[in-house]
RODO-2510 file (C-alpha; in nm, 4 decimals, decimal comma):
residues 567
     n   res          X          Y          Z
     1     m     0,4974    -0,9775    -4,0443
     2     a     0,7263    -0,7650    -3,9361
     3     e     0,4370    -0,4997    -3,9015
     4     d     0,2356    -0,7112    -3,6525
     5     y     0,5023    -0,7147    -3,4230
     6     m     0,5076    -0,2812    -3,4644
     7     y     0,1306    -0,2931    -3,2578
     8     a     0,0431    -0,4081    -2,9265
     9     r    -0,1283    -0,7394    -2,9647
    10     d    -0,3358    -0,7061    -2,6770
    11     g    -0,6676    -0,4526    -2,8217
    12     t    -0,4823    -0,1869    -2,6980
    13     v    -0,5266     0,1441    -2,8976
    14     d    -0,3420     0,5146    -2,8971
    15     r    -0,6007     0,8342    -2,8756
    16     h    -0,6278     0,8832    -3,2168
    17     n    -0,8329     0,5129    -3,1962
    18     n    -0,5757     0,3568    -3,4363
    19     p    -0,3910     0,0391    -3,3102
    20     a    -0,0624     0,0797    -3,0600
    21     n     0,2871     0,1598    -3,1829
    22     k     0,4946    -0,0190    -2,9086
    23     n     0,7262     0,1812    -3,0103
    24     k     0,5411     0,5083    -2,9638
    25     t     0,2828     0,4225    -2,6731
    26     g     0,3230     0,2578    -2,3312
    27     k     0,5575     0,1056    -2,1524
    28     w     0,7849     0,2833    -1,9457
    29     k     0,7462     0,6091    -2,0857
    30     a     0,3759     0,6174    -2,0235
    31     c     0,3950     0,4983    -1,6666
    32     r     0,6354     0,7949    -1,5293
    33     f     0,3400     1,0535    -1,6101
    34     i     0,0590     0,7354    -1,4226
    35     l     0,3453     0,7296    -1,1242
    36     g     0,3856     1,1104    -1,0792
    37     n    -0,0052     1,1309    -1,0880
    38     e     0,0001     0,8310    -0,8618
    39     c     0,2507     1,0114    -0,6105
    40     c     0,0801     1,3293    -0,6010
    41     e    -0,2482     1,2225    -0,5933
    42     r    -0,1558     0,9706    -0,2868
    43     l     0,0383     1,2813    -0,1298
    44     a    -0,3153     1,4836    -0,1207
    45     y    -0,5359     1,1721     0,0015
    46     y    -0,2555     1,0820     0,2777
    47     g    -0,1548     1,4686     0,3852
    48     m    -0,5334     1,4729     0,4471
    49     s    -0,6617     1,1603     0,6418
    50     t    -0,3100     1,0663     0,8205
    51     n    -0,3809     1,3230     1,0595
    52     l    -0,7774     1,3564     1,0148
    53     v    -0,8923     1,1878     1,3982
    54     n    -0,6941     1,4370     1,5083
    55     y    -0,8574     1,7186     1,3237
    56     l    -1,2172     1,5564     1,4497
    57     q    -1,0949     1,5204     1,7703
    58     i    -0,9765     1,8758     1,8022
    59     r    -1,1665     2,1056     1,5533
    60     l    -1,4894     1,8611     1,5862
    61     n    -1,4665     1,8124     1,9144
    62     q    -1,5549     1,4601     1,9088
    63     g    -1,4541     1,2185     2,1612
    64     n    -1,1970     0,8829     2,1132
    65     v    -1,4779     0,6352     1,9203
    66     t    -1,6587     0,8732     1,7496
    67     a    -1,3607     0,9906     1,6126
    68     s    -1,2132     0,6716     1,5251
    69     n    -1,5621     0,5204     1,3794
    70     n    -1,6050     0,8528     1,1654
    71     v    -1,2696     0,8041     1,0092
    72     t    -1,3150     0,4727     0,9504
    73     n    -1,6481     0,4894     0,8290
    74     w    -1,5061     0,7221     0,5924
    75     s    -1,1861     0,5313     0,4545
    76     g    -1,4368     0,2273     0,4331
    77     t    -1,6631     0,4781     0,1576
    78     c    -1,3304     0,5652     0,0139
    79     y    -1,2915     0,1822    -0,0816
    80     i    -1,6444     0,1357    -0,1576
    81     t    -1,6653     0,4178    -0,4373
    82     p    -1,4036     0,2308    -0,6513
    83     l    -1,7022     0,0035    -0,7483
    84     i    -1,9269     0,2639    -0,9200
    85     g    -1,6309     0,4248    -1,1166
    86     a    -1,4508     0,0771    -1,2196
    87     f    -1,8236    -0,0197    -1,3725
    88     l    -1,8496     0,3113    -1,5802
    89     a    -1,4737     0,2818    -1,7048
    90     d    -1,5236    -0,1034    -1,8031
    91     a    -1,8615    -0,0838    -1,9503
    92     y    -1,9001     0,3012    -2,0778
    93     f    -1,6226     0,5573    -2,0640
    94     g    -1,2590     0,3634    -2,0544
    95     r    -1,0019     0,3787    -1,7854
    96     y    -0,8985     0,7206    -1,9204
    97     w    -1,1981     0,9576    -1,9079
    98     i    -1,3379     0,8368    -1,5477
    99     i    -1,0060     0,9212    -1,4363
   100     a    -1,0225     1,2751    -1,5778
   101     i    -1,3681     1,3170    -1,4683
   102     f    -1,3587     1,1416    -1,0934
   103     s    -1,0186     1,3610    -1,0743
   104     i    -1,2187     1,7474    -1,0993
   105     v    -1,4809     1,5867    -0,8402
   106     y    -1,1802     1,5231    -0,6206
   107     c    -1,0465     1,8784    -0,6446
   108     i    -1,3767     2,0271    -0,5650
   109     g    -1,3908     1,8115    -0,2295
   110     m    -1,0257     1,9027    -0,1408
   111     m    -1,0471     2,2664    -0,2355
   112     l    -1,4031     2,2629    -0,0158
   113     l    -1,2258     2,0583     0,2617
   114     t    -0,9265     2,3526     0,2751
   115     v    -1,2262     2,6559     0,3102
   116     t    -1,3415     2,4641     0,6123
   117     a    -1,0661     2,4798     0,7418
   118     s    -0,9329     2,8714     0,6997
   119     v    -1,2511     3,0262     0,5924
   120     k    -1,3921     3,2915     0,8799
   121     g    -1,7499     3,1316     0,9170
   122     l    -1,7290     2,7819     0,8057
   123     n    -1,4179     2,6903     1,0809
   124     p    -1,4817     2,6007     1,4259
   125     s    -1,4799     2,8504     1,6648
   126     c    -1,1894     2,7588     1,9022
   127     d    -1,0532     2,9549     2,2452
   128     g    -0,8052     2,8000     2,5328
   129     n    -1,1375     2,5300     2,6441
   130     g    -1,1259     2,3810     2,2852
   131     c    -1,3298     2,3929     1,9684
   132     d    -1,7735     2,4521     1,9326
   133     p    -1,8206     2,3621     1,5602
   134     t    -2,1551     2,4624     1,4798
   135     k    -2,3951     2,1745     1,2786
   136     s    -2,3531     2,3705     0,9527
   137     q    -1,9651     2,3694     1,0136
   138     v    -1,9381     1,9771     1,0746
   139     v    -2,2327     1,8894     0,7347
   140     v    -2,0386     2,1074     0,5121
   141     c    -1,6844     1,9450     0,6700
   142     f    -1,8353     1,6053     0,5674
   143     l    -2,0185     1,7252     0,2624
   144     a    -1,6086     1,8079     0,1519
   145     l    -1,4849     1,4588     0,2641
   146     y    -1,7567     1,1930     0,1177
   147     l    -1,6744     1,4768    -0,2581
   148     i    -1,3232     1,3084    -0,1890
   149     a    -1,4409     0,9999    -0,1098
   150     l    -1,6650     0,9669    -0,4738
   151     g    -1,3862     1,1237    -0,6464
   152     t    -1,1001     0,9255    -0,5044
   153     g    -1,3410     0,6056    -0,5990
   154     g    -1,2986     0,6986    -0,9800
   155     i    -0,9161     0,6868    -0,9533
   156     k    -0,8509     0,3767    -0,7544
   157     p    -0,9476     0,1320    -0,9196
   158     c    -0,8714     0,2890    -1,2600
   159     v    -0,4988     0,4041    -1,1999
   160     s    -0,3410     0,0664    -1,1597
   161     s    -0,5025    -0,1096    -1,3969
   162     f    -0,4305     0,1786    -1,6910
   163     g    -0,0583     0,1612    -1,5776
   164     a    -0,0654    -0,2204    -1,6272
   165     d    -0,2714    -0,1352    -1,9403
   166     q     0,0709     0,0111    -2,0805
   167     f     0,2571    -0,3481    -2,1336
   168     d     0,1338    -0,5818    -2,3891
   169     a     0,0911    -0,9307    -2,2034
   170     n     0,0923    -1,1212    -2,5366
   171     d     0,5007    -0,9673    -2,5331
   172     e     0,7412    -1,1604    -2,3087
   173     a     0,9440    -0,8736    -2,2186
   174     e     0,6258    -0,6408    -2,1452
   175     r     0,4858    -0,8715    -1,9524
   176     k     0,7552    -0,9382    -1,7238
   177     k     0,7908    -0,5199    -1,6347
   178     k     0,4065    -0,5641    -1,5755
   179     s     0,4722    -0,7547    -1,2712
   180     s     0,7112    -0,4617    -1,1605
   181     f     0,5048    -0,1529    -1,2701
   182     f     0,2900    -0,2988    -0,9520
   183     n     0,5497    -0,2854    -0,6988
   184     w     0,6871     0,0894    -0,8203
   185     f     0,3340     0,1691    -0,8463
   186     y     0,3055     0,1148    -0,4668
   187     l     0,6374     0,2548    -0,4301
   188     s     0,5272     0,5632    -0,5990
   189     i     0,2064     0,5637    -0,3508
   190     n     0,4580     0,5740    -0,0250
   191     v     0,6691     0,8524    -0,1643
   192     g     0,3817     1,0429    -0,1372
   193     a     0,2462     0,9150     0,1586
   194     l     0,5825     0,9748     0,3403
   195     v     0,5805     1,3582     0,2932
   196     a     0,1896     1,3499     0,4121
   197     s     0,3038     1,1769     0,7189
   198     s     0,5536     1,3769     0,8008
   199     v     0,6080     1,6957     0,6700
   200     l     0,1752     1,7842     0,6431
   201     v     0,0937     1,6323     0,9782
   202     w     0,3939     1,8624     1,1107
   203     i     0,2108     2,1346     0,9200
   204     q    -0,1166     2,0521     1,0782
   205     m    -0,0538     2,0411     1,4235
   206     n     0,2178     2,3295     1,4235
   207     v     0,1001     2,5904     1,1370
   208     g    -0,2537     2,5206     1,1016
   209     w    -0,5249     2,3518     0,9253
   210     g    -0,5872     2,5916     0,6644
   211     w    -0,2000     2,4895     0,5397
   212     g    -0,2217     2,1207     0,6466
   213     f    -0,4972     2,0726     0,3897
   214     g    -0,4285     2,3420     0,1160
   215     i    -0,1160     2,1698     0,0395
   216     p    -0,2692     1,8693    -0,0010
   217     a    -0,5166     2,0405    -0,2384
   218     v    -0,1954     2,1972    -0,4898
   219     a    -0,1028     1,8333    -0,4772
   220     m    -0,3847     1,7163    -0,6266
   221     f    -0,4372     2,0112    -0,9405
   222     i    -0,0847     1,8610    -0,9743
   223     a    -0,1835     1,4924    -0,9659
   224     v    -0,4353     1,5939    -1,2640
   225     g    -0,1625     1,7890    -1,4483
   226     s     0,0791     1,4718    -1,4645
   227     f    -0,1895     1,2503    -1,5837
   228     f    -0,2925     1,4734    -1,8735
   229     s     0,0569     1,5051    -1,9874
   230     g     0,0830     1,1855    -2,1136
   231     s    -0,2257     1,1637    -2,3324
   232     r     0,0276     1,0766    -2,6881
   233     s     0,1789     0,8369    -2,4694
   234     y    -0,0758     0,6237    -2,3449
   235     r    -0,2734     0,2903    -2,4746
   236     f    -0,5962     0,2414    -2,4139
   237     q    -0,8281    -0,0790    -2,3933
   238     k    -1,2063     0,0204    -2,4937
   239     p    -1,4776    -0,0349    -2,2662
   240     r    -1,6275    -0,3747    -2,3715
   241     g    -1,9685    -0,2969    -2,2426
   242     s    -2,1675    -0,3699    -1,8845
   243     p    -1,9648    -0,6564    -1,7283
   244     i    -2,2536    -0,7029    -1,4891
   245     t    -2,4926    -0,7789    -1,7527
   246     r    -2,2163    -1,0492    -1,9084
   247     i    -2,2341    -1,2130    -1,5609
   248     f    -2,5974    -1,2390    -1,5110
   249     q    -2,6883    -1,3890    -1,8750
   250     v    -2,4334    -1,6738    -1,7699
   251     l    -2,6387    -1,6900    -1,4261
   252     v    -2,9924    -1,6834    -1,6477
   253     a    -2,8764    -1,9222    -1,8678
   254     s    -2,7641    -2,2084    -1,6543
   255     m    -3,0515    -2,1820    -1,4197
   256     r    -3,2700    -2,2288    -1,7370
   257     k    -3,0899    -2,5324    -1,8013
   258     s    -3,0146    -2,6946    -1,4582
   259     h    -3,2306    -2,9762    -1,5383
   260     v    -2,9438    -3,0178    -1,8620
   261     k    -2,6358    -3,2466    -1,8329
   262     v    -2,3328    -3,1243    -1,9061
   263     p    -2,1175    -3,3403    -2,1457
   264     d    -1,8064    -3,5294    -2,0013
   265     d    -1,5777    -3,4324    -2,3703
   266     k    -1,5468    -3,0170    -2,3013
   267     t    -1,5314    -2,9701    -2,7210
   268     l    -1,8779    -3,0011    -2,6868
   269     l    -1,9703    -2,6994    -2,5422
   270     y    -2,0606    -2,3547    -2,7335
   271     e    -1,7318    -2,1013    -2,8098
   272     t    -1,7995    -1,8548    -3,0629
   273     t    -1,5653    -1,8111    -3,3103
   274     d    -1,6985    -1,4746    -3,4142
   275     a    -1,4542    -1,2503    -3,2793
   276     e    -1,6771    -0,9423    -3,2405
   277     n    -1,8673    -1,1231    -2,9808
   278     i    -1,5301    -1,1022    -2,7214
   279     k    -1,3444    -0,8300    -2,8929
   280     g    -0,9837    -0,7809    -2,7268
   281     s    -1,0416    -1,0372    -2,4670
   282     c    -0,8156    -1,4067    -2,3804
   283     k    -0,9969    -1,7137    -2,5079
   284     l    -1,0186    -1,8858    -2,1675
   285     e    -0,9377    -2,2563    -2,1080
   286     h    -1,2496    -2,4614    -1,9883
   287     s    -1,1642    -2,5718    -1,5770
   288     k    -1,3418    -2,8143    -1,4717
   289     t    -1,4703    -2,6556    -1,0884
   290     l    -1,8074    -2,4919    -1,0637
   291     r    -1,9933    -2,7432    -1,3381
   292     f    -2,3072    -2,5868    -1,2779
   293     f    -2,2233    -2,3161    -1,4829
   294     d    -2,1015    -2,5049    -1,7822
   295     k    -2,4975    -2,5577    -1,8482
   296     a    -2,5051    -2,2056    -2,0109
   297     a    -2,2735    -2,3248    -2,2652
   298     v    -2,4719    -2,6312    -2,3518
   299     e    -2,6692    -2,6192    -2,6835
   300     v    -3,0199    -2,7375    -2,6686
   301     e    -3,2993    -2,7105    -2,8971
   302     g    -3,4371    -2,3361    -2,8676
   303     d    -3,1335    -2,1499    -2,8693
   304     h    -3,1020    -2,0582    -3,2023
   305     v    -3,4134    -1,8065    -3,3296
   306     q    -3,4476    -1,7798    -3,6392
   307     g    -3,0760    -1,8580    -3,6698
   308     l    -3,0037    -1,6016    -3,3957
   309     i    -2,8546    -1,6913    -3,0358
   310     s    -2,9653    -1,5519    -2,7804
   311     p    -2,7737    -1,4665    -2,5047
   312     w    -2,9666    -1,5181    -2,2334
   313     k    -2,9838    -1,8552    -2,3560
   314     l    -2,6287    -1,9395    -2,4680
   315     c    -2,3206    -1,8315    -2,3779
   316     t    -1,9915    -1,9258    -2,4746
   317     v    -1,7871    -2,1073    -2,2779
   318     t    -1,4839    -1,7745    -2,2227
   319     q    -1,8225    -1,6024    -2,0623
   320     v    -1,8843    -1,8639    -1,8518
   321     e    -1,5274    -1,9236    -1,7476
   322     e    -1,5230    -1,5166    -1,6594
   323     l    -1,7586    -1,6120    -1,4349
   324     k    -1,6344    -1,9271    -1,2389
   325     s    -1,2952    -1,6347    -1,2325
   326     i    -1,5033    -1,4015    -1,0610
   327     v    -1,6286    -1,6924    -0,8057
   328     r    -1,3378    -1,8269    -0,7598
   329     l    -1,1536    -1,4745    -0,6821
   330     l    -1,4198    -1,4056    -0,4179
   331     p    -1,2532    -1,6406    -0,1299
   332     v    -0,8968    -1,4925    -0,1716
   333     w    -1,1050    -1,1835    -0,1653
   334     a    -1,2839    -1,2299     0,1503
   335     s    -0,9373    -1,3281     0,3076
   336     g    -0,7914    -0,9376     0,2968
   337     i    -1,0752    -0,8246     0,5044
   338     i    -0,9073    -0,8997     0,8017
   339     f    -0,5912    -0,7500     0,6928
   340     s    -0,7669    -0,4086     0,6347
   341     t    -0,8588    -0,3997     0,9552
   342     v    -0,5319    -0,4554     1,1316
   343     y    -0,3889    -0,1679     0,8384
   344     s    -0,6624     0,0399     0,9154
   345     q    -0,5574     0,0233     1,2828
   346     m    -0,2483     0,2570     1,1682
   347     s    -0,5155     0,5840     1,1469
   348     t    -0,6985     0,5096     1,4296
   349     m    -0,5728     0,3178     1,7305
   350     f    -0,1695     0,3593     1,6942
   351     v    -0,2730     0,7156     1,6865
   352     l    -0,5047     0,7376     1,9882
   353     q    -0,1767     0,5010     2,1450
   354     g     0,1135     0,7507     2,0661
   355     n    -0,0979     1,0094     2,1545
   356     t    -0,0295     0,9148     2,5536
   357     m     0,3442     0,8433     2,5191
   358     d     0,6594     1,1021     2,4752
   359     q     0,6285     1,2404     2,1357
   360     h     0,9382     1,4560     2,2123
   361     m     1,2570     1,4081     1,9499
   362     g     1,5230     1,6024     2,1707
   363     p     1,4372     1,8893     2,3896
   364     n     1,2445     2,1365     2,1327
   365     f     1,0677     1,9153     1,8520
   366     k     0,7464     1,7141     1,8947
   367     i     0,6339     1,4758     1,6645
   368     p     0,2728     1,4353     1,6200
   369     s     0,1245     1,0472     1,6776
   370     a    -0,0038     1,0996     1,3672
   371     s     0,3573     1,1002     1,1947
   372     l     0,4703     0,7840     1,2740
   373     s     0,3300     0,6669     0,9649
   374     l     0,6027     0,7779     0,7939
   375     f     0,7784     0,4734     0,9479
   376     d     0,4690     0,2331     0,8013
   377     t     0,6012     0,4435     0,4553
   378     l     0,9711     0,3818     0,4818
   379     s     0,9388     0,0166     0,5686
   380     v     0,7050    -0,0048     0,1883
   381     i     1,0046     0,2125     0,0724
   382     f     1,2884     0,0154     0,1858
   383     w     1,0767    -0,3274     0,1016
   384     t     0,9711    -0,2694    -0,1760
   385     p     1,2538    -0,2305    -0,4169
   386     v     1,4297    -0,5173    -0,1794
   387     y     1,1726    -0,7248    -0,2863
   388     d     1,1491    -0,6488    -0,6558
   389     r     1,5169    -0,6482    -0,6851
   390     i     1,6518    -0,9424    -0,4359
   391     i     1,4003    -1,1433    -0,2318
   392     v     1,2076    -1,2315    -0,6021
   393     r     1,5762    -1,3098    -0,7618
   394     i     1,6591    -1,5229    -0,4364
   395     a     1,2917    -1,7341    -0,4331
   396     r     1,3502    -1,8049    -0,7958
   397     k     1,6102    -2,0186    -0,7557
   398     y     1,4290    -2,1936    -0,4827
   399     t     1,0787    -2,1989    -0,6243
   400     g     1,1694    -2,1763    -0,9886
   401     h     0,8263    -1,9388    -1,0604
   402     e     0,9578    -1,6154    -1,2747
   403     r     0,7893    -1,3728    -1,0143
   404     g     0,9462    -1,5629    -0,7002
   405     f     0,6447    -1,6405    -0,5503
   406     t     0,3110    -1,7238    -0,6740
   407     q     0,0832    -1,4572    -0,6316
   408     l    -0,0749    -1,6268    -0,3529
   409     q     0,2090    -1,7215    -0,1747
   410     r     0,2883    -1,3498    -0,1879
   411     m    -0,0310    -1,2556     0,0119
   412     g    -0,0188    -1,5332     0,2607
   413     i     0,3623    -1,4004     0,4043
   414     g     0,2013    -1,0485     0,4025
   415     l    -0,1025    -1,1766     0,6290
   416     v     0,1309    -1,3681     0,8623
   417     l     0,3387    -1,0575     0,9066
   418     s     0,0119    -0,8562     0,9944
   419     t    -0,0441    -1,1142     1,2887
   420     i     0,3356    -1,0294     1,4169
   421     a     0,2492    -0,6664     1,3636
   422     m    -0,1087    -0,6711     1,6119
   423     i     0,1120    -0,8961     1,8555
   424     v     0,4041    -0,6726     1,8885
   425     a     0,1170    -0,3482     1,9116
   426     g    -0,0022    -0,5622     2,2078
   427     i     0,2855    -0,6060     2,4024
   428     l     0,4331    -0,2526     2,3824
   429     e     0,0648    -0,1418     2,5276
   430     v     0,1413    -0,4941     2,7946
   431     i     0,4373    -0,2647     2,8926
   432     r     0,3292     0,0775     2,8382
   433     l     0,0308    -0,0037     3,1121
   434     n     0,2475    -0,1734     3,3475
   435     y     0,4250     0,1647     3,3286
   436     v     0,1377     0,3981     3,3655
   437     r     0,0609     0,1479     3,7160
   438     r     0,4186     0,1404     3,8553
   439     h     0,4073     0,5044     3,8795
   440     n     0,0853     0,6065     3,9291
   441     y     0,0529     0,7809     3,5587
   442     y    -0,3192     0,7244     3,5081
   443     d    -0,4129     1,1155     3,4831
   444     l    -0,0587     1,2377     3,3073
   445     e    -0,1580     1,3342     2,9580
   446     y     0,2028     1,2283     2,8267
   447     i     0,3859     0,9158     3,0226
   448     p     0,7743     0,9805     2,9983
   449     m     0,7937     0,6404     2,7249
   450     s     0,9513     0,7461     2,3954
   451     i     0,6341     0,7312     2,0754
   452     f     0,9408     0,5622     1,8797
   453     w     0,8584     0,2221     2,0566
   454     q     0,5626     0,2363     1,8282
   455     v     0,8108     0,2131     1,5284
   456     p     0,8597    -0,1888     1,4918
   457     q     0,4402    -0,2303     1,5052
   458     y     0,4202     0,0566     1,1876
   459     f     0,7426    -0,1256     1,0206
   460     l     0,5746    -0,4390     1,0280
   461     v     0,2668    -0,3152     0,8800
   462     g     0,4756    -0,1600     0,6202
   463     c     0,6545    -0,4736     0,5387
   464     a     0,3389    -0,6566     0,5468
   465     e     0,2179    -0,4337     0,2940
   466     v     0,4260    -0,4908     0,0615
   467     f     0,3793    -0,8723     0,0325
   468     t    -0,0598    -0,8410     0,0525
   469     f    -0,1182    -0,4966    -0,1114
   470     i     0,0812    -0,5520    -0,4085
   471     g     0,0714    -0,8830    -0,4347
   472     q    -0,3484    -0,8253    -0,4346
   473     l    -0,3183    -0,5808    -0,7241
   474     e    -0,1104    -0,7642    -0,9406
   475     f    -0,3297    -1,1178    -0,8431
   476     f    -0,6630    -0,9441    -0,9350
   477     y    -0,5705    -0,7500    -1,2321
   478     d    -0,4229    -1,0573    -1,3759
   479     q    -0,7127    -1,3417    -1,2440
   480     a    -0,9742    -1,0980    -1,3772
   481     p    -1,1641    -1,1665    -1,7058
   482     d    -1,0306    -0,8710    -1,9581
   483     a    -1,3625    -0,7100    -1,9726
   484     m    -1,3674    -0,6880    -1,5928
   485     r    -1,0542    -0,5344    -1,4572
   486     s    -1,0783    -0,2369    -1,3324
   487     l    -1,4003    -0,3762    -1,1607
   488     c    -1,1925    -0,6485    -0,9996
   489     s    -0,9249    -0,3684    -0,9046
   490     a    -1,2048    -0,2305    -0,7228
   491     l    -1,3352    -0,5378    -0,5547
   492     s    -1,0210    -0,5679    -0,4118
   493     l    -0,9916    -0,2356    -0,2840
   494     t    -1,3431    -0,3235    -0,1029
   495     t    -1,0985    -0,5390     0,1042
   496     v    -0,9848    -0,1996     0,2495
   497     a    -1,3425    -0,0859     0,3199
   498     l    -1,4734    -0,3717     0,4671
   499     g    -1,1464    -0,3565     0,6970
   500     n    -1,2676    -0,0302     0,8204
   501     y    -1,6233    -0,1002     0,8500
   502     l    -1,5184    -0,4277     1,0490
   503     s    -1,2861    -0,1986     1,2312
   504     t    -1,5742     0,0385     1,3340
   505     l    -1,8021    -0,2314     1,3702
   506     l    -1,5688    -0,3932     1,6262
   507     v    -1,4717    -0,0811     1,8261
   508     t    -1,8261    -0,0484     1,9067
   509     i    -1,9341    -0,3996     2,0003
   510     v    -1,5699    -0,4070     2,1869
   511     n    -1,7286    -0,0281     2,3473
   512     n    -2,0585    -0,1491     2,3878
   513     v    -2,0023    -0,4730     2,5875
   514     t    -1,7122    -0,3525     2,8024
   515     t    -1,8946    -0,0168     2,9468
   516     r    -2,1662    -0,2370     3,0817
   517     n    -2,2483    -0,1508     3,4472
   518     g    -2,0110     0,2021     3,4543
   519     s    -1,7265     0,0258     3,3917
   520     l    -1,4759     0,2348     3,1467
   521     g    -1,4520    -0,0033     2,8941
   522     w    -1,1008    -0,1233     2,6874
   523     i    -1,1018     0,2093     2,4445
   524     p    -1,2211     0,5041     2,7022
   525     d    -1,0890     0,8909     2,6093
   526     n    -0,8389     0,8413     2,9048
   527     m    -0,6858     0,5941     2,7209
   528     n    -0,3893     0,5035     3,0576
   529     r    -0,7369     0,4017     3,2165
   530     g    -0,8142     0,1270     2,9352
   531     h    -0,7185    -0,2106     2,8039
   532     l    -0,6280    -0,1685     2,3990
   533     d    -0,3558    -0,4268     2,4612
   534     y    -0,6602    -0,6343     2,4529
   535     f    -0,7904    -0,4524     2,1253
   536     y    -0,4815    -0,5786     1,9615
   537     w    -0,4749    -0,9231     2,1109
   538     l    -0,8432    -0,9613     1,9783
   539     l    -0,7402    -0,8364     1,5755
   540     a    -0,4068    -1,1179     1,6458
   541     i    -0,6665    -1,3768     1,7092
   542     l    -0,8356    -1,3338     1,4176
   543     s    -0,5813    -1,2685     1,1928
   544     l    -0,4590    -1,5888     1,2692
   545     l    -0,7892    -1,7402     1,2272
   546     n    -0,7907    -1,5878     0,8723
   547     f    -0,4572    -1,7391     0,7825
   548     l    -0,5612    -2,0446     0,8519
   549     v    -0,8434    -2,0404     0,6180
   550     y    -0,6546    -1,8416     0,3750
   551     l    -0,4255    -2,1655     0,3637
   552     w    -0,7164    -2,3851     0,2921
   553     i    -0,8408    -2,1254     0,0156
   554     s    -0,5086    -2,1234    -0,1547
   555     k    -0,5064    -2,4924    -0,1807
   556     w    -0,8127    -2,4853    -0,3484
   557     y    -0,7947    -2,2031    -0,5969
   558     t    -0,7181    -2,2740    -0,9929
   559     y    -0,5268    -1,9965    -1,1597
   560     k    -0,7169    -1,8787    -1,4901
   561     k    -0,5676    -2,0690    -1,7682
   562     v    -0,5332    -1,8388    -2,1568
   563     t    -0,5839    -2,0584    -2,4499
   564     g    -0,5923    -1,7481    -2,7298
   565     r    -0,7198    -1,4112    -2,8124
   566     l    -1,0277    -1,2911    -3,0093
   567     g    -1,0197    -1,0134    -3,1887
***
């Protein structure tokens, strides 16, 4: 019996494919390498992406709307490609090898981007009147960017899930540490982002883009080294076959039996006792919602052919509940899209707004507008340990919940904070435009109004991230079926993709509608003659409506219930 407790009971194995020894693998001993990897990888990513809108404007000679849309389209792709990496990890290769393979693609993209910014002939020629890039230079630059988007796709959904795999969900002590892991994981992201948004942005604007992109490339190589260094300590979840196939089996079986009545007695529904069928997965308790899919688990004549059961005709209760879990996640997932649209403004509209303000910090030092995102990062770094060590303990006394707040409550608080952030940003823009009108500063490149007035909106977005984004990470991992955790982590990341695409769509629509009849529109190249405040009000209204819908979704949601473990 004592020997049983030496090994993880969640189906994980060590690198030799033996059951994972708790004393030699996993927990924080393994996670330090994963957190180091994530910190350096995020330094590389944000070091390249934070100031990308300015690179496209300055070196590729793109206007405000074009540069903003290119950044949000690219950022969106970075959060869509995780679906590819997640599927391959869950179905065939496992999280470890997908991280390793896609890291190589990532490194190639970073090196190519560095070359396009520093090697003569590949970087645009510039003079006092600006830069004049050729079509081939633009193509190579975007090829590098989209290689990075593909590379990050394999890493994003797998690293957080791989880190959570280091804690046994069947061990109470390790399960509590897993909740803390997501907080510290997100903290490591923002430590990397802090260096990127401060030091690297300054280097890009004052030293050169070659150095500004070269340092992130080196950071990515360090990230890969950190990840491989912990191989001996890791616990590995085996891939369990295509999760898409399992989903379609339930859909097909339930459609075939659309005429069949579901019995009131749930014990009559089919559930396997064969451990190999759902090896390493939790056995899920039957739920009363979405009863149409229960038809797939109703045994009828014809399901058994020569003593064998076709999974396209009869599915287990656990398999049906896996599909139900995914369906229940979708409304919660959709509610994160507007939040991500607000989040995407930090790399676009916040930067363009800051470009018009006084960026001096003292008589000689000038802070790039993109560097103000470091206050978002500082906010996350401040609020993450405060939440983990203080807020959870206080909330626990009132709610009785071991995590302080439920995951849905935590995400809801973040949605409220993001709405407030847009209101604050809109108020600042109203004040800024009034200042421009009062002093006739319409054609002044930098108005004498400190850029540090933007700090509150960055700080509020950072606080909202701690509640919503970390809550999403934990929620989608926890509520996902065991065999689909990478895929569900990728699904949560697609909210960021769709948020960026929605931002692009909103900017395009706003620009087309507001520039009719020769008008300059809300977001002209000269921001002093525009109405960016109207765009912020639009986002605030959408955020409020989204929160109201989210309240209804949260009331309806049923958490996944585990009854045991197979395999």
